[in-house]
OpenMM code with the backbone's topology and positions (N, CA, C; nanometers):
from openmm import Vec3, app, unit

residues = "MET ASN ALA ASP THR ILE ARG TYR LEU ALA ARG ASN HIS ILE ARG GLY ASN TRP GLY ALA MET THR LEU ILE SER SER VAL ILE THR ILE ILE LEU ILE THR VAL GLY ILE LEU SER ILE TRP HIS ARG ALA PHE LEU ILE LEU TYR ILE ILE LEU PRO PRO PRO LEU ALA MET ALA LEU VAL ILE ALA SER ASN LYS ALA VAL ARG ASN GLU CYS ILE ASP LEU SER VAL ILE ILE LYS GLY PHE LYS ASP PHE LYS ARG ALA THR ALA ALA GLY PHE LEU THR ASN ILE TYR ILE LEU LEU ARG ALA LEU LEU PHE ILE TYR PRO SER ILE VAL SER ARG TYR SER TYR ALA MET THR PHE TYR ILE LEU ALA ASP ASP PRO ASN ILE SER VAL LYS GLU ALA ILE LYS LYS ALA".split()
positions = [
    Vec3(0.0844, -0.1187, -0.0008),
    Vec3(-0.0007, 0.0006, -0.0001),
    Vec3(0.0877, 0.1240, -0.0002),
    Vec3(0.0420, 0.2247, -0.0700),
    Vec3(0.1175, 0.3487, -0.0703),
    Vec3(0.0654, 0.4417, 0.0404),
    Vec3(0.1318, 0.5528, 0.0585),
    Vec3(0.1012, 0.6445, 0.1681),
    Vec3(-0.0398, 0.7033, 0.1557),
    Vec3(-0.0841, 0.7339, 0.0327),
    Vec3(-0.2176, 0.7904, 0.0148),
    Vec3(-0.3272, 0.6926, 0.0601),
    Vec3(-0.3073, 0.5662, 0.0292),
    Vec3(-0.4045, 0.4645, 0.0687),
    Vec3(-0.4084, 0.4499, 0.2210),
    Vec3(-0.2924, 0.4521, 0.2838),
    Vec3(-0.2857, 0.4412, 0.4294),
    Vec3(-0.3563, 0.5585, 0.4952),
    Vec3(-0.3306, 0.6821, 0.4447),
    Vec3(-0.3960, 0.8014, 0.4989),
    Vec3(-0.5483, 0.7934, 0.4804),
    Vec3(-0.5929, 0.7474, 0.3629),
    Vec3(-0.7360, 0.7342, 0.3365),
    Vec3(-0.8015, 0.6365, 0.4328),
    Vec3(-0.7371, 0.5227, 0.4544),
    Vec3(-0.7900, 0.4236, 0.5457),
    Vec3(-0.7943, 0.4749, 0.6908),
    Vec3(-0.6886, 0.5455, 0.7300),
    Vec3(-0.6836, 0.6006, 0.8651),
    Vec3(-0.7942, 0.7038, 0.8863),
    Vec3(-0.8142, 0.7892, 0.7899),
    Vec3(-0.9214, 0.8907, 0.8027),
    Vec3(-1.0578, 0.8250, 0.8083),
    Vec3(-1.0788, 0.7213, 0.7327),
    Vec3(-1.2087, 0.6533, 0.7365),
    Vec3(-1.2298, 0.5826, 0.8699),
    Vec3(-1.1262, 0.5305, 0.9291),
    Vec3(-1.1399, 0.4629, 1.0585),
    Vec3(-1.1775, 0.5584, 1.1695),
    Vec3(-1.1249, 0.6788, 1.1654),
    Vec3(-1.1468, 0.7732, 1.2764),
    Vec3(-1.2646, 0.8654, 1.2485),
    Vec3(-1.3264, 0.8534, 1.1318),
    Vec3(-1.4396, 0.9391, 1.0972),
    Vec3(-1.5494, 0.9322, 1.2042),
    Vec3(-1.5978, 1.0462, 1.2490),
    Vec3(-1.6991, 1.0523, 1.3508),
    Vec3(-1.6453, 1.0559, 1.4930),
    Vec3(-1.5169, 1.0304, 1.5091),
    Vec3(-1.4561, 1.0302, 1.6428),
    Vec3(-1.3490, 1.1387, 1.6594),
    Vec3(-1.3408, 1.2293, 1.5637),
    Vec3(-1.2393, 1.3350, 1.5718),
    Vec3(-1.2547, 1.4191, 1.6966),
    Vec3(-1.3773, 1.4587, 1.7253),
    Vec3(-1.4014, 1.5454, 1.8420),
    Vec3(-1.3656, 1.4770, 1.9724),
    Vec3(-1.4086, 1.3520, 1.9876),
    Vec3(-1.3799, 1.2784, 2.1108),
    Vec3(-1.2305, 1.2574, 2.1284),
    Vec3(-1.1640, 1.2187, 2.0207),
    Vec3(-1.0182, 1.1957, 2.0298),
    Vec3(-0.9440, 1.3259, 2.0613),
    Vec3(-0.9886, 1.4349, 2.0014),
    Vec3(-0.9251, 1.5640, 2.0300),
    Vec3(-0.9467, 1.6029, 2.1760),
    Vec3(-1.0679, 1.5817, 2.2266),
    Vec3(-1.0964, 1.6167, 2.3647),
    Vec3(-1.0160, 1.5307, 2.4632),
    Vec3(-1.0097, 1.3995, 2.4368),
    Vec3(-0.9353, 1.3112, 2.5266),
    Vec3(-0.7865, 1.3428, 2.5256),
    Vec3(-0.7310, 1.3612, 2.4049),
    Vec3(-0.5861, 1.3928, 2.4016),
    Vec3(-0.5565, 1.5291, 2.4591),
    Vec3(-0.6508, 1.6229, 2.4478),
    Vec3(-0.6311, 1.7562, 2.5084),
    Vec3(-0.6348, 1.7478, 2.6601),
    Vec3(-0.7287, 1.6715, 2.7152),
    Vec3(-0.7385, 1.6568, 2.8588),
    Vec3(-0.6127, 1.5884, 2.9140),
    Vec3(-0.5665, 1.4840, 2.8469),
    Vec3(-0.4440, 1.4144, 2.8917),
    Vec3(-0.3252, 1.5081, 2.8845),
    Vec3(-0.3162, 1.5856, 2.7775),
    Vec3(-0.2041, 1.6800, 2.7644),
    Vec3(-0.2085, 1.7850, 2.8729),
    Vec3(-0.3271, 1.8386, 2.9014),
    Vec3(-0.3380, 1.9398, 3.0085),
    Vec3(-0.2993, 1.8805, 3.1446),
    Vec3(-0.3420, 1.7570, 3.1713),
    Vec3(-0.3056, 1.6918, 3.2981),
    Vec3(-0.1542, 1.6785, 3.3082),
    Vec3(-0.0907, 1.6302, 3.2003),
    Vec3(0.0548, 1.6090, 3.2051),
    Vec3(0.1333, 1.7408, 3.2150),
    Vec3(0.0888, 1.8430, 3.1462),
    Vec3(0.1548, 1.9739, 3.1545),
    Vec3(0.1399, 2.0311, 3.2941),
    Vec3(0.0199, 2.0218, 3.3509),
    Vec3(-0.0050, 2.0744, 3.4868),
    Vec3(0.0815, 2.0039, 3.5884),
    Vec3(0.0855, 1.8700, 3.5808),
    Vec3(0.1662, 1.7962, 3.6771),
    Vec3(0.3153, 1.8242, 3.6544),
    Vec3(0.3566, 1.8430, 3.5313),
    Vec3(0.4964, 1.8780, 3.5024),
    Vec3(0.5345, 2.0119, 3.5606),
    Vec3(0.4450, 2.1101, 3.5451),
    Vec3(0.4732, 2.2428, 3.6016),
    Vec3(0.4734, 2.2358, 3.7550),
    Vec3(0.3772, 2.1622, 3.8115),
    Vec3(0.3727, 2.1500, 3.9575),
    Vec3(0.4954, 2.0777, 4.0104),
    Vec3(0.5468, 1.9809, 3.9367),
    Vec3(0.6655, 1.9087, 3.9832),
    Vec3(0.7915, 1.9977, 3.9796),
    Vec3(0.7916, 2.0945, 3.8907),
    Vec3(0.9011, 2.1910, 3.8910),
    Vec3(0.8862, 2.2857, 4.0095),
    Vec3(0.7633, 2.3238, 4.0381),
    Vec3(0.7371, 2.4176, 4.1454),
    Vec3(0.7591, 2.3547, 4.2831),
    Vec3(0.7149, 2.2284, 4.2987),
    Vec3(0.7302, 2.1613, 4.4281),
    Vec3(0.7659, 2.0163, 4.4027),
    Vec3(0.8686, 1.9690, 4.4680),
    Vec3(0.9199, 1.8352, 4.4426),
    Vec3(0.8248, 1.7220, 4.4827),
    Vec3(0.7260, 1.7514, 4.5638),
    Vec3(0.6297, 1.6499, 4.6036),
    Vec3(0.5476, 1.5997, 4.4851),
    Vec3(0.5335, 1.6837, 4.3819),
    Vec3(0.4564, 1.6441, 4.2637),
    Vec3(0.5406, 1.5626, 4.1657),
    Vec3(0.6679, 1.5471, 4.1932),
    Vec3(0.7540, 1.4722, 4.1027),
    Vec3(0.7126, 1.3255, 4.0909),
    Vec3(0.6652, 1.2688, 4.1988),
    Vec3(0.6202, 1.1294, 4.1961),
    Vec3(0.4981, 1.1161, 4.1031),
    Vec3(0.4110, 1.2165, 4.1036),
    Vec3(0.2965, 1.2129, 4.0107),
    Vec3(0.3437, 1.2202, 3.8661),
    Vec3(0.4503, 1.2984, 3.8422),
    Vec3(0.5032, 1.3128, 3.7084),
    Vec3(0.5683, 1.1820, 3.6596),
    Vec3(0.6078, 1.0995, 3.7535),
    Vec3(0.6662, 0.9682, 3.7172),
    Vec3(0.5572, 0.8642, 3.7020),
    Vec3(0.4542, 0.8688, 3.7857),
    Vec3(0.3537, 0.7646, 3.7900),
    Vec3(0.2388, 0.7867, 3.6892),
    Vec3(0.1999, 0.9089, 3.6604),
    Vec3(0.0836, 0.9367, 3.5769),
    Vec3(0.0977, 0.9052, 3.4281),
    Vec3(0.2097, 0.9311, 3.3629),
    Vec3(0.2140, 0.9120, 3.2171),
    Vec3(0.1820, 0.7709, 3.1666),
    Vec3(0.2287, 0.6618, 3.2257),
    Vec3(0.1941, 0.5323, 3.1691),
    Vec3(0.0436, 0.4986, 3.1668),
    Vec3(-0.0322, 0.5197, 3.2770),
    Vec3(-0.1762, 0.4947, 3.2675),
    Vec3(-0.2475, 0.5889, 3.1702),
    Vec3(-0.2002, 0.7142, 3.1616),
    Vec3(-0.2597, 0.8053, 3.0656),
    Vec3(-0.2272, 0.7640, 2.9227),
    Vec3(-0.1084, 0.7105, 2.9008),
    Vec3(-0.0741, 0.6560, 2.7683),
    Vec3(-0.1637, 0.5367, 2.7354),
    Vec3(-0.1900, 0.4526, 2.8368),
    Vec3(-0.2780, 0.3384, 2.8172),
    Vec3(-0.4197, 0.3867, 2.7828),
    Vec3(-0.4653, 0.4921, 2.8478),
    Vec3(-0.5974, 0.5474, 2.8192),
    Vec3(-0.6054, 0.6001, 2.6758),
    Vec3(-0.5005, 0.6656, 2.6306),
    Vec3(-0.4980, 0.7160, 2.4934),
    Vec3(-0.4963, 0.6028, 2.3918),
    Vec3(-0.4272, 0.4962, 2.4247),
    Vec3(-0.4251, 0.3771, 2.3379),
    Vec3(-0.5616, 0.3133, 2.3322),
    Vec3(-0.6289, 0.3008, 2.4453),
    Vec3(-0.7637, 0.2427, 2.4498),
    Vec3(-0.8589, 0.3287, 2.3658),
    Vec3(-0.8472, 0.4605, 2.3779),
    Vec3(-0.9333, 0.5509, 2.3024),
    Vec3(-0.9059, 0.5371, 2.1507),
    Vec3(-0.7798, 0.5300, 2.1135),
    Vec3(-0.7489, 0.5172, 1.9696),
    Vec3(-0.7938, 0.3817, 1.9148),
    Vec3(-0.7822, 0.2768, 1.9947),
    Vec3(-0.8338, 0.1476, 1.9509),
    Vec3(-0.9833, 0.1517, 1.9328),
    Vec3(-1.0548, 0.2173, 2.0224),
    Vec3(-1.2003, 0.2311, 2.0091),
    Vec3(-1.2356, 0.3125, 1.8851),
    Vec3(-1.1585, 0.4164, 1.8592),
    Vec3(-1.1856, 0.4997, 1.7413),
    Vec3(-1.1692, 0.4196, 1.6124),
    Vec3(-1.0649, 0.3388, 1.6058),
    Vec3(-1.0422, 0.2572, 1.4860),
    Vec3(-1.1509, 0.1517, 1.4702),
    Vec3(-1.2024, 0.1032, 1.5810),
    Vec3(-1.3066, -0.0008, 1.5753),
    Vec3(-1.4481, 0.0578, 1.5705),
    Vec3(-1.4582, 0.1906, 1.5536),
    Vec3(-1.5853, 0.2636, 1.5454),
    Vec3(-1.6731, 0.2401, 1.6677),
    Vec3(-1.6128, 0.2346, 1.7859),
    Vec3(-1.6851, 0.2230, 1.9097),
    Vec3(-1.7018, 0.3587, 1.9707),
    Vec3(-1.7969, 0.3717, 2.0619),
    Vec3(-1.8267, 0.4985, 2.1283),
    Vec3(-1.7099, 0.5373, 2.2214),
    Vec3(-1.6666, 0.6624, 2.2135),
    Vec3(-1.5581, 0.7111, 2.2978),
    Vec3(-1.6115, 0.8258, 2.3822),
    Vec3(-1.5799, 0.8218, 2.5108),
    Vec3(-1.6124, 0.9334, 2.5995),
    Vec3(-1.4965, 0.9521, 2.6989),
    Vec3(-1.5114, 1.0496, 2.7844),
    Vec3(-1.4022, 1.0818, 2.8779),
    Vec3(-1.3774, 0.9732, 2.9828),
    Vec3(-1.4707, 0.8805, 2.9990),
    Vec3(-1.4495, 0.7737, 3.0953),
    Vec3(-1.3363, 0.6785, 3.0532),
    Vec3(-1.2942, 0.6914, 2.9298),
    Vec3(-1.1839, 0.6072, 2.8806),
    Vec3(-1.0539, 0.6416, 2.9566),
    Vec3(-1.0432, 0.7635, 3.0072),
    Vec3(-0.9247, 0.8030, 3.0841),
    Vec3(-0.9159, 0.7195, 3.2120),
    Vec3(-1.0290, 0.6923, 3.2733),
    Vec3(-1.0299, 0.6105, 3.3943),
    Vec3(-0.9919, 0.4663, 3.3613),
    Vec3(-1.0287, 0.4187, 3.2426),
    Vec3(-0.9948, 0.2815, 3.2042),
    Vec3(-0.8450, 0.2602, 3.1972),
    Vec3(-0.7701, 0.3634, 3.1686),
    Vec3(-0.6250, 0.3502, 3.1678),
    Vec3(-0.5706, 0.3238, 3.3067),
    Vec3(-0.6420, 0.3707, 3.4085),
    Vec3(-0.5979, 0.3510, 3.5474),
    Vec3(-0.6454, 0.2173, 3.6045),
    Vec3(-0.7400, 0.1511, 3.5397),
    Vec3(-0.7846, 0.0200, 3.5864),
    Vec3(-0.6759, -0.0844, 3.5733),
    Vec3(-0.5872, -0.0656, 3.4796),
    Vec3(-0.4751, -0.1565, 3.4608),
    Vec3(-0.3449, -0.0875, 3.4999),
    Vec3(-0.3500, -0.0209, 3.6167),
    Vec3(-0.2412, 0.0653, 3.6621),
    Vec3(-0.1088, -0.0085, 3.6746),
    Vec3(-0.1120, -0.1273, 3.7357),
    Vec3(0.0143, -0.2000, 3.7601),
    Vec3(0.0844, -0.2361, 3.6291),
    Vec3(0.0090, -0.2897, 3.5331),
    Vec3(0.0727, -0.3314, 3.4073),
    Vec3(0.1201, -0.2103, 3.3294),
    Vec3(0.0411, -0.1032, 3.3273),
    Vec3(0.0800, 0.0166, 3.2533),
    Vec3(0.2069, 0.0782, 3.3123),
    Vec3(0.2109, 0.0901, 3.4455),
    Vec3(0.3284, 0.1465, 3.5104),
    Vec3(0.4516, 0.0576, 3.4917),
    Vec3(0.4313, -0.0739, 3.5039),
    Vec3(0.5448, -0.1667, 3.4828),
    Vec3(0.5962, -0.1587, 3.3400),
    Vec3(0.5046, -0.1490, 3.2434),
    Vec3(0.5449, -0.1387, 3.1035),
    Vec3(0.6232, -0.0116, 3.0785),
    Vec3(0.5720, 0.1007, 3.1328),
    Vec3(0.6427, 0.2272, 3.1163),
    Vec3(0.7795, 0.2258, 3.1796),
    Vec3(0.7881, 0.1684, 3.3024),
    Vec3(0.9152, 0.1633, 3.3717),
    Vec3(1.0142, 0.0736, 3.3002),
    Vec3(0.9723, -0.0467, 3.2622),
    Vec3(1.0645, -0.1414, 3.1969),
    Vec3(1.1125, -0.0927, 3.0606),
    Vec3(1.0207, -0.0378, 2.9803),
    Vec3(1.0656, 0.0095, 2.8490),
    Vec3(1.1621, 0.1254, 2.8635),
    Vec3(1.1388, 0.2136, 2.9603),
    Vec3(1.2324, 0.3243, 2.9805),
    Vec3(1.3681, 0.2763, 3.0336),
    Vec3(1.3684, 0.1733, 3.1183),
    Vec3(1.4960, 0.1157, 3.1658),
    Vec3(1.5716, 0.0532, 3.0501),
    Vec3(1.5007, -0.0243, 2.9667),
    Vec3(1.5666, -0.0883, 2.8515),
    Vec3(1.6233, 0.0172, 2.7557),
    Vec3(1.5502, 0.1240, 2.7336),
    Vec3(1.5985, 0.2301, 2.6442),
    Vec3(1.7176, 0.3010, 2.7061),
    Vec3(1.7135, 0.3227, 2.8366),
    Vec3(1.8272, 0.3863, 2.9057),
    Vec3(1.9511, 0.2995, 2.8978),
    Vec3(1.9348, 0.1695, 2.9178),
    Vec3(2.0507, 0.0794, 2.9105),
    Vec3(2.1105, 0.0778, 2.7698),
    Vec3(2.0258, 0.0829, 2.6685),
    Vec3(2.0786, 0.0871, 2.5328),
    Vec3(2.1389, 0.2223, 2.5009),
    Vec3(2.0919, 0.3272, 2.5666),
    Vec3(2.1489, 0.4600, 2.5425),
    Vec3(2.2904, 0.4664, 2.5983),
    Vec3(2.3220, 0.3830, 2.6962),
    Vec3(2.4576, 0.3793, 2.7497),
    Vec3(2.5548, 0.3257, 2.6441),
    Vec3(2.5041, 0.2416, 2.5533),
    Vec3(2.5891, 0.1916, 2.4462),
    Vec3(2.6186, 0.2991, 2.3433),
    Vec3(2.5098, 0.3622, 2.2983),
    Vec3(2.5218, 0.4645, 2.1955),
    Vec3(2.3840, 0.5267, 2.1762),
    Vec3(2.3752, 0.6378, 2.1110),
    Vec3(2.2473, 0.7070, 2.0911),
    Vec3(2.1566, 0.6263, 1.9970),
    Vec3(2.2107, 0.5763, 1.8895),
    Vec3(2.1298, 0.5080, 1.7862),
    Vec3(2.0518, 0.3891, 1.8419),
    Vec3(2.1105, 0.3000, 1.9227),
    Vec3(2.0289, 0.1894, 1.9754),
    Vec3(1.9122, 0.2362, 2.0629),
    Vec3(1.9274, 0.3479, 2.1324),
    Vec3(1.8171, 0.3965, 2.2136),
    Vec3(1.7034, 0.4504, 2.1289),
    Vec3(1.7344, 0.5094, 2.0149),
    Vec3(1.6307, 0.5562, 1.9221),
    Vec3(1.5562, 0.4384, 1.8639),
    Vec3(1.6306, 0.3366, 1.8229),
    Vec3(1.5682, 0.2165, 1.7686),
    Vec3(1.4827, 0.1477, 1.8755),
    Vec3(1.5304, 0.1444, 1.9975),
    Vec3(1.4559, 0.0834, 2.1064),
    Vec3(1.3245, 0.1571, 2.1335),
    Vec3(1.3292, 0.2890, 2.1287),
    Vec3(1.2082, 0.3677, 2.1519),
    Vec3(1.1004, 0.3288, 2.0510),
    Vec3(1.1420, 0.3150, 1.9259),
    Vec3(1.0445, 0.2766, 1.8226),
    Vec3(1.0039, 0.1300, 1.8360),
    Vec3(1.0940, 0.0443, 1.8747),
    Vec3(1.0611, -0.0970, 1.8844),
    Vec3(0.9650, -0.1253, 2.0009),
    Vec3(0.9684, -0.0436, 2.1060),
    Vec3(0.8801, -0.0639, 2.2193),
    Vec3(0.7518, 0.0214, 2.2099),
    Vec3(0.7334, 0.0888, 2.1001),
    Vec3(0.6198, 0.1809, 2.0857),
    Vec3(0.4849, 0.1085, 2.0904),
    Vec3(0.4800, -0.0156, 2.0490),
    Vec3(0.3530, -0.0880, 2.0449),
    Vec3(0.3220, -0.1643, 2.1729),
    Vec3(0.4030, -0.1517, 2.2741),
    Vec3(0.3832, -0.2263, 2.3985),
    Vec3(0.2468, -0.1960, 2.4618),
    Vec3(0.2106, -0.0714, 2.4684),
    Vec3(0.0821, -0.0347, 2.5300),
    Vec3(-0.0352, -0.0848, 2.4454),
    Vec3(-0.0198, -0.0867, 2.3147),
    Vec3(-0.1268, -0.1387, 2.2285),
    Vec3(-0.1472, -0.2882, 2.2526),
    Vec3(-0.0383, -0.3603, 2.2691),
    Vec3(-0.0473, -0.5049, 2.2966),
    Vec3(-0.1104, -0.5289, 2.4337),
    Vec3(-0.0719, -0.4499, 2.5310),
    Vec3(-0.1316, -0.4629, 2.6642),
    Vec3(-0.2802, -0.4290, 2.6636),
    Vec3(-0.3193, -0.3291, 2.5860),
    Vec3(-0.4604, -0.2896, 2.5799),
    Vec3(-0.5464, -0.3942, 2.5102),
    Vec3(-0.4897, -0.4602, 2.4089),
    Vec3(-0.5650, -0.5602, 2.3344),
    Vec3(-0.5775, -0.6917, 2.4084),
    Vec3(-0.4768, -0.7291, 2.4853),
    Vec3(-0.4777, -0.8577, 2.5537),
    Vec3(-0.4574, -0.8376, 2.7033),
    Vec3(-0.5650, -0.8416, 2.7825),
    Vec3(-0.5502, -0.8177, 2.9257),
    Vec3(-0.4822, -0.9315, 3.0017),
    Vec3(-0.4630, -1.0467, 2.9365),
    Vec3(-0.4022, -1.1627, 3.0038),
    Vec3(-0.2516, -1.1735, 2.9806),
    Vec3(-0.1963, -1.0916, 2.8966),
    Vec3(-0.0539, -1.1005, 2.8632),
    Vec3(0.0277, -1.0256, 2.9693),
    Vec3(0.1441, -1.0795, 2.9984),
    Vec3(0.2311, -1.0118, 3.0957),
    Vec3(0.3046, -0.8974, 3.0272),
    Vec3(0.3640, -0.8133, 3.1092),
    Vec3(0.4355, -0.6978, 3.0562),
    Vec3(0.5577, -0.7415, 2.9756),
    Vec3(0.6339, -0.8377, 3.0281),
    Vec3(0.7523, -0.8839, 2.9564),
    Vec3(0.7164, -0.9477, 2.8250),
    Vec3(0.6058, -1.0229, 2.8197),
    Vec3(0.5630, -1.0817, 2.6908),
    Vec3(0.5202, -0.9733, 2.5927),
    Vec3(0.4562, -0.8691, 2.6427),
    Vec3(0.4153, -0.7600, 2.5537),
    Vec3(0.5359, -0.6864, 2.4979),
    Vec3(0.6377, -0.6682, 2.5806),
    Vec3(0.7611, -0.6034, 2.5332),
    Vec3(0.8304, -0.6911, 2.4290),
    Vec3(0.8308, -0.8234, 2.4504),
    Vec3(0.8913, -0.9138, 2.3523),
    Vec3(0.8148, -0.9110, 2.2215),
    Vec3(0.6821, -0.9050, 2.2283),
    Vec3(0.5996, -0.9000, 2.1066),
    Vec3(0.6185, -0.7688, 2.0336),
    Vec3(0.6380, -0.6608, 2.1087),
    Vec3(0.6525, -0.5297, 2.0449),
    Vec3(0.7802, -0.5277, 1.9682),
] * unit.nanometer
topology = app.Topology()
chain = topology.addChain("A")
for resn in residues:
    res = topology.addResidue(resn, chain)
    for name in ("N", "CA", "C"):
        topology.addAtom(name, app.Element.getBySymbol(name[0]), res)
């Protein structure tokens, strides 16, 4: 498939869900920016800045999967990202550790690792029975 066909298919999949996806990603972005600013202002918020991004990434993945499958999307999908808090946080922590370890070798392996682990949250969202390490291996 060429790039035009892929863009056409992607637009057709998300048709009707543009507003919901924009709202959800805007809310998640505002939450992360607010927590980031608060963590600079006061160190007590730093733990939130470490813990919040993985479940919010999981929520965004769940929302995008629903959009592609033409399912109803609402703001409650943000809470669904926190229902699988342990796996989301473990996946975020492990992928970042693996990328950091590869960055010690050289910059290029860390860039490749970032892209190779990009689908980890999608695999976790699709299969609730898979472990984090298996999802990282599949990604």
